[in-house]
A tleap script that builds the chain and sets N, CA, C and O, in Angstrom:
source leaprc.protein.ff14SB
mol = sequence {
  NMET PRO TYR PHE LYS ARG THR TRP ASP GLU
  PRO ARG GLY ASP VAL HIE ASN ASP TRP GLY
  THR SER VAL TRP TYR PHE GLU THR ALA ALA
  ASP LEU TRP PRO THR ARG GLN MET GLU VAL
  TYR ALA ASN GLY THR VAL LEU GLN TYR ASP
  THR ALA HIE LEU ASN ASP GLU TYR GLY GLY
  LEU SER GLU ALA ALA LEU GLU ALA GLU ASP
  PHE ALA PRO PHE ALA ILE THR GLN THR GLU
  PHE GLU SER ALA TRP ASN SER HIE ALA PRO
  ILE ASN CARG
}
set mol.1.N position { 241.352 197.559 194.421 }
set mol.1.CA position { 242.218 196.589 195.068 }
set mol.1.C position { 243.606 196.637 194.423 }
set mol.1.O position { 243.721 196.549 193.201 }
set mol.2.N position { 244.637 196.773 195.216 }
set mol.2.CA position { 245.999 196.705 194.676 }
set mol.2.C position { 246.413 195.252 194.379 }
set mol.2.O position { 245.974 194.314 195.045 }
set mol.3.N position { 247.257 195.101 193.373 }
set mol.3.CA position { 247.758 193.795 192.945 }
set mol.3.C position { 249.275 193.857 192.838 }
set mol.3.O position { 249.845 194.889 192.483 }
set mol.4.N position { 249.922 192.732 193.153 }
set mol.4.CA position { 251.382 192.681 193.141 }
set mol.4.C position { 251.875 191.342 192.612 }
set mol.4.O position { 251.190 190.324 192.712 }
set mol.5.N position { 253.074 191.365 192.049 }
set mol.5.CA position { 253.769 190.160 191.583 }
set mol.5.C position { 255.211 190.296 192.030 }
set mol.5.O position { 255.896 191.249 191.662 }
set mol.6.N position { 255.670 189.341 192.825 }
set mol.6.CA position { 257.023 189.435 193.366 }
set mol.6.C position { 257.735 188.095 193.262 }
set mol.6.O position { 257.160 187.048 193.561 }
set mol.7.N position { 258.986 188.138 192.838 }
set mol.7.CA position { 259.807 186.944 192.705 }
set mol.7.C position { 260.618 186.723 193.975 }
set mol.7.O position { 261.196 187.659 194.528 }
set mol.8.N position { 260.653 185.452 194.436 }
set mol.8.CA position { 261.520 185.070 195.541 }
set mol.8.C position { 262.606 184.179 194.962 }
set mol.8.O position { 262.324 183.161 194.330 }
set mol.9.N position { 263.843 184.576 195.186 }
set mol.9.CA position { 264.986 183.867 194.614 }
set mol.9.C position { 265.527 182.754 195.499 }
set mol.9.O position { 266.600 182.211 195.236 }
set mol.10.N position { 264.794 182.420 196.534 }
set mol.10.CA position { 265.205 181.345 197.441 }
set mol.10.C position { 264.109 180.293 197.473 }
set mol.10.O position { 262.929 180.629 197.368 }
set mol.11.N position { 264.481 179.019 197.618 }
set mol.11.CA position { 263.461 177.971 197.737 }
set mol.11.C position { 262.750 178.062 199.095 }
set mol.11.O position { 263.117 178.883 199.936 }
set mol.12.N position { 261.765 177.241 199.297 }
set mol.12.CA position { 260.914 177.279 200.488 }
set mol.12.C position { 261.647 177.030 201.798 }
set mol.12.O position { 261.298 177.615 202.823 }
set mol.13.N position { 262.657 176.168 201.775 }
set mol.13.CA position { 263.354 175.836 203.013 }
set mol.13.C position { 262.632 174.791 203.856 }
set mol.13.O position { 262.834 174.721 205.068 }
set mol.14.N position { 261.789 173.977 203.216 }
set mol.14.CA position { 261.078 172.914 203.920 }
set mol.14.C position { 261.159 171.625 203.093 }
set mol.14.O position { 262.028 171.498 202.230 }
set mol.15.N position { 260.279 170.692 203.346 }
set mol.15.CA position { 260.313 169.416 202.623 }
set mol.15.C position { 260.031 169.580 201.134 }
set mol.15.O position { 260.279 168.661 200.354 }
set mol.16.N position { 259.519 170.729 200.735 }
set mol.16.CA position { 259.229 171.003 199.322 }
set mol.16.C position { 260.284 171.924 198.715 }
set mol.16.O position { 260.015 172.632 197.745 }
set mol.17.N position { 261.458 171.909 199.279 }
set mol.17.CA position { 262.553 172.757 198.810 }
set mol.17.C position { 262.876 172.508 197.335 }
set mol.17.O position { 263.318 173.414 196.630 }
set mol.18.N position { 262.651 171.276 196.876 }
set mol.18.CA position { 262.964 170.931 195.488 }
set mol.18.C position { 262.002 171.588 194.488 }
set mol.18.O position { 262.205 171.458 193.280 }
set mol.19.N position { 260.971 172.284 194.955 }
set mol.19.CA position { 260.099 173.027 194.053 }
set mol.19.C position { 260.834 174.214 193.442 }
set mol.19.O position { 260.468 174.697 192.371 }
set mol.20.N position { 261.877 174.679 194.134 }
set mol.20.CA position { 262.697 175.771 193.619 }
set mol.20.C position { 262.206 177.150 194.024 }
set mol.20.O position { 261.440 177.302 194.976 }
set mol.21.N position { 262.658 178.141 193.292 }
set mol.21.CA position { 262.279 179.527 193.557 }
set mol.21.C position { 260.822 179.737 193.151 }
set mol.21.O position { 260.190 178.835 192.602 }
set mol.22.N position { 260.291 180.930 193.422 }
set mol.22.CA position { 258.864 181.126 193.161 }
set mol.22.C position { 258.537 182.567 192.789 }
set mol.22.O position { 259.300 183.497 193.049 }
set mol.23.N position { 257.380 182.708 192.176 }
set mol.23.CA position { 256.789 184.009 191.883 }
set mol.23.C position { 255.469 184.040 192.634 }
set mol.23.O position { 254.656 183.124 192.514 }
set mol.24.N position { 255.260 185.098 193.410 }
set mol.24.CA position { 254.051 185.233 194.214 }
set mol.24.C position { 253.192 186.354 193.662 }
set mol.24.O position { 253.691 187.428 193.327 }
set mol.25.N position { 251.901 186.097 193.570 }
set mol.25.CA position { 250.915 187.080 193.131 }
set mol.25.C position { 249.998 187.378 194.308 }
set mol.25.O position { 249.569 186.465 195.014 }
set mol.26.N position { 249.700 188.644 194.516 }
set mol.26.CA position { 248.815 189.052 195.599 }
set mol.26.C position { 247.721 189.976 195.089 }
set mol.26.O position { 247.983 190.902 194.322 }
set mol.27.N position { 246.494 189.716 195.520 }
set mol.27.CA position { 245.405 190.675 195.438 }
set mol.27.C position { 245.198 191.121 196.875 }
set mol.27.O position { 245.111 190.285 197.775 }
set mol.28.N position { 245.116 192.427 197.105 }
set mol.28.CA position { 244.968 192.909 198.473 }
set mol.28.C position { 243.788 193.863 198.596 }
set mol.28.O position { 243.328 194.445 197.613 }
set mol.29.N position { 243.316 194.007 199.813 }
set mol.29.CA position { 242.344 195.046 200.126 }
set mol.29.C position { 243.086 196.382 200.134 }
set mol.29.O position { 244.311 196.406 200.015 }
set mol.30.N position { 242.371 197.478 200.269 }
set mol.30.CA position { 242.984 198.807 200.261 }
set mol.30.C position { 244.060 198.950 201.335 }
set mol.30.O position { 245.018 199.703 201.158 }
set mol.31.N position { 243.906 198.227 202.454 }
set mol.31.CA position { 244.894 198.291 203.536 }
set mol.31.C position { 246.055 197.317 203.341 }
set mol.31.O position { 246.868 197.123 204.244 }
set mol.32.N position { 246.128 196.704 202.152 }
set mol.32.CA position { 247.182 195.768 201.723 }
set mol.32.C position { 247.156 194.410 202.432 }
set mol.32.O position { 248.148 193.682 202.409 }
set mol.33.N position { 246.029 194.068 203.059 }
set mol.33.CA position { 245.866 192.708 203.567 }
set mol.33.C position { 245.514 191.811 202.380 }
set mol.33.O position { 244.571 192.109 201.648 }
set mol.34.N position { 246.257 190.716 202.176 }
set mol.34.CA position { 245.970 189.823 201.048 }
set mol.34.C position { 244.571 189.210 201.131 }
set mol.34.O position { 244.128 188.759 202.187 }
set mol.35.N position { 243.892 189.210 199.978 }
set mol.35.CA position { 242.593 188.553 199.854 }
set mol.35.C position { 242.690 187.320 198.950 }
set mol.35.O position { 241.921 186.370 199.098 }
set mol.36.N position { 243.642 187.346 198.014 }
set mol.36.CA position { 243.974 186.171 197.195 }
set mol.36.C position { 245.486 186.158 197.014 }
set mol.36.O position { 246.127 187.205 196.923 }
set mol.37.N position { 246.035 184.964 196.965 }
set mol.37.CA position { 247.485 184.796 196.845 }
set mol.37.C position { 247.764 183.548 196.022 }
set mol.37.O position { 247.131 182.510 196.216 }
set mol.38.N position { 248.710 183.656 195.105 }
set mol.38.CA position { 249.114 182.511 194.296 }
set mol.38.C position { 250.632 182.422 194.299 }
set mol.38.O position { 251.327 183.429 194.162 }
set mol.39.N position { 251.137 181.207 194.456 }
set mol.39.CA position { 252.569 180.933 194.429 }
set mol.39.C position { 252.848 180.003 193.253 }
set mol.39.O position { 252.271 178.919 193.166 }
set mol.40.N position { 253.733 180.426 192.348 }
set mol.40.CA position { 254.094 179.625 191.180 }
set mol.40.C position { 255.565 179.276 191.318 }
set mol.40.O position { 256.422 180.159 191.283 }
set mol.41.N position { 255.861 177.995 191.473 }
set mol.41.CA position { 257.228 177.528 191.716 }
set mol.41.C position { 257.932 177.141 190.423 }
set mol.41.O position { 257.295 176.838 189.415 }
set mol.42.N position { 259.248 177.159 190.473 }
set mol.42.CA position { 260.084 176.893 189.294 }
set mol.42.C position { 259.784 175.539 188.666 }
set mol.42.O position { 259.900 175.394 187.449 }
set mol.43.N position { 259.402 174.543 189.463 }
set mol.43.CA position { 259.127 173.214 188.914 }
set mol.43.C position { 257.715 173.087 188.344 }
set mol.43.O position { 257.333 172.017 187.870 }
set mol.44.N position { 256.932 174.179 188.388 }
set mol.44.CA position { 255.579 174.159 187.847 }
set mol.44.C position { 254.480 174.008 188.885 }
set mol.44.O position { 253.304 174.159 188.556 }
set mol.45.N position { 254.831 173.714 190.126 }
set mol.45.CA position { 253.832 173.604 191.189 }
set mol.45.C position { 253.190 174.960 191.436 }
set mol.45.O position { 253.868 175.986 191.482 }
set mol.46.N position { 251.860 174.948 191.597 }
set mol.46.CA position { 251.118 176.181 191.866 }
set mol.46.C position { 250.227 175.965 193.089 }
set mol.46.O position { 249.570 174.934 193.225 }
set mol.47.N position { 250.223 176.963 193.974 }
set mol.47.CA position { 249.340 176.986 195.140 }
set mol.47.C position { 248.488 178.246 195.069 }
set mol.47.O position { 248.975 179.308 194.681 }
set mol.48.N position { 247.217 178.129 195.441 }
set mol.48.CA position { 246.341 179.296 195.488 }
set mol.48.C position { 245.597 179.320 196.826 }
set mol.48.O position { 245.136 178.293 197.324 }
set mol.49.N position { 245.495 180.522 197.389 }
set mol.49.CA position { 244.780 180.735 198.643 }
set mol.49.C position { 243.877 181.953 198.507 }
set mol.49.O position { 244.190 182.902 197.788 }
set mol.50.N position { 242.753 181.906 199.210 }
set mol.50.CA position { 241.851 183.046 199.287 }
set mol.50.C position { 241.037 182.903 200.564 }
set mol.50.O position { 241.306 182.016 201.374 }
set mol.51.N position { 240.055 183.758 200.748 }
set mol.51.CA position { 239.284 183.725 201.989 }
set mol.51.C position { 238.442 182.454 202.128 }
set mol.51.O position { 238.022 182.116 203.235 }
set mol.52.N position { 238.193 181.757 201.038 }
set mol.52.CA position { 237.458 180.489 201.103 }
set mol.52.C position { 238.387 179.299 201.317 }
set mol.52.O position { 237.932 178.217 201.685 }
set mol.53.N position { 239.671 179.489 201.093 }
set mol.53.CA position { 240.680 178.430 201.273 }
set mol.53.C position { 241.897 179.088 201.918 }
set mol.53.O position { 242.860 179.438 201.235 }
set mol.54.N position { 241.845 179.253 203.240 }
set mol.54.CA position { 242.862 180.027 203.961 }
set mol.54.C position { 244.197 179.319 204.094 }
set mol.54.O position { 245.248 179.955 204.009 }
set mol.55.N position { 244.169 177.989 204.304 }
set mol.55.CA position { 245.433 177.279 204.489 }
set mol.55.C position { 245.250 175.791 204.270 }
set mol.55.O position { 244.132 175.279 204.213 }
set mol.56.N position { 246.386 175.109 204.149 }
set mol.56.CA position { 246.411 173.669 203.970 }
set mol.56.C position { 247.796 173.163 204.358 }
set mol.56.O position { 248.574 173.880 204.987 }
set mol.57.N position { 248.093 171.942 203.984 }
set mol.57.CA position { 249.374 171.350 204.384 }
set mol.57.C position { 250.588 172.016 203.730 }
set mol.57.O position { 251.714 171.783 204.168 }
set mol.58.N position { 250.389 172.831 202.704 }
set mol.58.CA position { 251.494 173.488 202.008 }
set mol.58.C position { 251.785 174.898 202.511 }
set mol.58.O position { 252.896 175.402 202.348 }
set mol.59.N position { 250.793 175.530 203.119 }
set mol.59.CA position { 250.952 176.910 203.575 }
set mol.59.C position { 249.607 177.576 203.709 }
set mol.59.O position { 248.613 176.927 204.037 }
set mol.60.N position { 249.569 178.883 203.455 }
set mol.60.CA position { 248.307 179.576 203.590 }
set mol.60.C position { 248.376 181.018 203.143 }
set mol.60.O position { 249.436 181.545 202.805 }
set mol.61.N position { 247.213 181.635 203.154 }
set mol.61.CA position { 247.091 183.049 202.824 }
set mol.61.C position { 247.873 183.856 203.853 }
set mol.61.O position { 247.772 183.601 205.053 }
set mol.62.N position { 248.639 184.811 203.392 }
set mol.62.CA position { 249.451 185.637 204.294 }
set mol.62.C position { 248.588 186.206 205.405 }
set mol.62.O position { 247.457 186.634 205.174 }
set mol.63.N position { 249.134 186.206 206.610 }
set mol.63.CA position { 248.402 186.646 207.795 }
set mol.63.C position { 248.831 188.026 208.258 }
set mol.63.O position { 248.666 188.362 209.430 }
set mol.64.N position { 249.373 188.821 207.368 }
set mol.64.CA position { 249.782 190.190 207.682 }
set mol.64.C position { 249.649 191.040 206.432 }
set mol.64.O position { 249.730 190.539 205.310 }
set mol.65.N position { 249.445 192.313 206.640 }
set mol.65.CA position { 249.379 193.237 205.506 }
set mol.65.C position { 250.756 193.354 204.864 }
set mol.65.O position { 251.778 193.256 205.543 }
set mol.66.N position { 250.774 193.563 203.554 }
set mol.66.CA position { 252.036 193.784 202.857 }
set mol.66.C position { 252.558 195.177 203.199 }
set mol.66.O position { 251.773 196.089 203.459 }
set mol.67.N position { 253.861 195.341 203.198 }
set mol.67.CA position { 254.478 196.633 203.465 }
set mol.67.C position { 254.437 197.471 202.187 }
set mol.67.O position { 255.013 197.082 201.171 }
set mol.68.N position { 253.765 198.607 202.235 }
set mol.68.CA position { 253.573 199.448 201.053 }
set mol.68.C position { 254.885 199.804 200.380 }
set mol.68.O position { 255.000 199.692 199.160 }
set mol.69.N position { 255.866 200.226 201.139 }
set mol.69.CA position { 257.131 200.647 200.539 }
set mol.69.C position { 257.904 199.478 199.936 }
set mol.69.O position { 258.633 199.660 198.961 }
set mol.70.N position { 257.757 198.290 200.498 }
set mol.70.CA position { 258.450 197.112 199.968 }
set mol.70.C position { 257.801 196.595 198.689 }
set mol.70.O position { 258.495 196.101 197.801 }
set mol.71.N position { 256.481 196.704 198.586 }
set mol.71.CA position { 255.767 196.117 197.459 }
set mol.71.C position { 255.443 197.090 196.334 }
set mol.71.O position { 255.073 196.658 195.242 }
set mol.72.N position { 255.570 198.375 196.570 }
set mol.72.CA position { 255.238 199.366 195.537 }
set mol.72.C position { 255.907 199.079 194.191 }
set mol.72.O position { 255.248 199.208 193.159 }
set mol.73.N position { 257.196 198.693 194.155 }
set mol.73.CA position { 257.834 198.419 192.857 }
set mol.73.C position { 257.288 197.188 192.135 }
set mol.73.O position { 257.607 196.963 190.967 }
set mol.74.N position { 256.475 196.399 192.815 }
set mol.74.CA position { 255.989 195.137 192.260 }
set mol.74.C position { 254.515 195.184 191.896 }
set mol.74.O position { 253.894 194.140 191.696 }
set mol.75.N position { 253.949 196.374 191.808 }
set mol.75.CA position { 252.530 196.527 191.471 }
set mol.75.C position { 252.271 196.046 190.042 }
set mol.75.O position { 253.071 196.275 189.135 }
set mol.76.N position { 251.138 195.376 189.870 }
set mol.76.CA position { 250.689 194.923 188.556 }
set mol.76.C position { 249.223 195.326 188.400 }
set mol.76.O position { 248.599 195.816 189.341 }
set mol.77.N position { 248.692 195.118 187.219 }
set mol.77.CA position { 247.288 195.437 186.973 }
set mol.77.C position { 246.389 194.278 187.414 }
set mol.77.O position { 246.837 193.144 187.581 }
set mol.78.N position { 245.124 194.598 187.593 }
set mol.78.CA position { 244.141 193.558 187.892 }
set mol.78.C position { 244.082 192.555 186.747 }
set mol.78.O position { 243.940 191.355 186.984 }
set mol.79.N position { 244.190 193.028 185.515 }
set mol.79.CA position { 244.157 192.152 184.351 }
set mol.79.C position { 245.297 191.142 184.395 }
set mol.79.O position { 245.088 189.961 184.118 }
set mol.80.N position { 246.503 191.595 184.740 }
set mol.80.CA position { 247.643 190.676 184.826 }
set mol.80.C position { 247.427 189.646 185.928 }
set mol.80.O position { 247.719 188.464 185.745 }
set mol.81.N position { 246.916 190.096 187.072 }
set mol.81.CA position { 246.652 189.170 188.165 }
set mol.81.C position { 245.617 188.128 187.759 }
set mol.81.O position { 245.840 186.929 187.923 }
set mol.82.N position { 244.485 188.587 187.229 }
set mol.82.CA position { 243.404 187.663 186.855 }
set mol.82.C position { 243.856 186.679 185.786 }
set mol.82.O position { 243.480 185.507 185.825 }
set mol.83.N position { 244.649 187.136 184.843 }
set mol.83.CA position { 245.162 186.256 183.802 }
set mol.83.C position { 246.015 185.145 184.411 }
set mol.83.O position { 245.862 183.975 184.061 }
set mol.84.N position { 246.905 185.512 185.316 }
set mol.84.CA position { 247.751 184.516 185.975 }
set mol.84.C position { 246.902 183.571 186.827 }
set mol.84.O position { 247.072 182.353 186.758 }
set mol.85.N position { 245.993 184.123 187.626 }
set mol.85.CA position { 245.143 183.328 188.524 }
set mol.85.C position { 244.341 182.284 187.738 }
set mol.85.O position { 244.218 181.134 188.159 }
set mol.86.N position { 243.810 182.697 186.614 }
set mol.86.CA position { 242.941 181.812 185.838 }
set mol.86.C position { 243.690 180.869 184.900 }
set mol.86.O position { 243.084 179.946 184.354 }
set mol.87.N position { 244.973 181.075 184.703 }
set mol.87.CA position { 245.713 180.237 183.755 }
set mol.87.C position { 246.583 179.180 184.423 }
set mol.87.O position { 247.313 178.462 183.739 }
set mol.88.N position { 246.520 179.074 185.731 }
set mol.88.CA position { 247.304 178.073 186.457 }
set mol.88.C position { 246.381 177.116 187.212 }
set mol.88.O position { 245.380 177.530 187.796 }
set mol.89.N position { 246.731 175.850 187.190 }
set mol.89.CA position { 245.961 174.842 187.913 }
set mol.89.C position { 246.689 174.521 189.222 }
set mol.89.O position { 247.733 173.869 189.198 }
set mol.90.N position { 246.156 174.965 190.356 }
set mol.90.CA position { 246.831 174.710 191.625 }
set mol.90.C position { 246.688 173.251 192.067 }
set mol.90.O position { 245.704 172.585 191.748 }
set mol.91.N position { 247.687 172.773 192.804 }
set mol.91.CA position { 247.630 171.402 193.319 }
set mol.91.C position { 246.821 171.320 194.607 }
set mol.91.O position { 246.494 170.221 195.054 }
set mol.92.N position { 246.495 172.452 195.209 }
set mol.92.CA position { 245.819 172.447 196.508 }
set mol.92.C position { 244.342 172.851 196.421 }
set mol.92.O position { 243.760 173.286 197.414 }
set mol.93.N position { 243.745 172.709 195.253 }
set mol.93.CA position { 242.327 173.046 195.103 }
set mol.93.C position { 241.578 171.894 194.502 }
set mol.93.O position { 240.367 171.984 194.297 }
savepdb mol mol.pdb
quit
């Protein structure tokens, strides 16, 4: 499974805009469809999504495969992903 970590330098653009910028973590299937996703915002808010928790009032698991050429520079190891996933307490779980 490929793993990625990507920073977004823009806030959400919704009622939670004050959360600030974010870092997104993705675990994907071989075809780059996300299977787990975590969003860590500048203010400390964390959201986690997976196949058992697809969406909620804050958002949801990405509904499209990631673009290989866009995400290749952001590849991380499974160890880095799991460490991040397990060390953050999401508000939506």
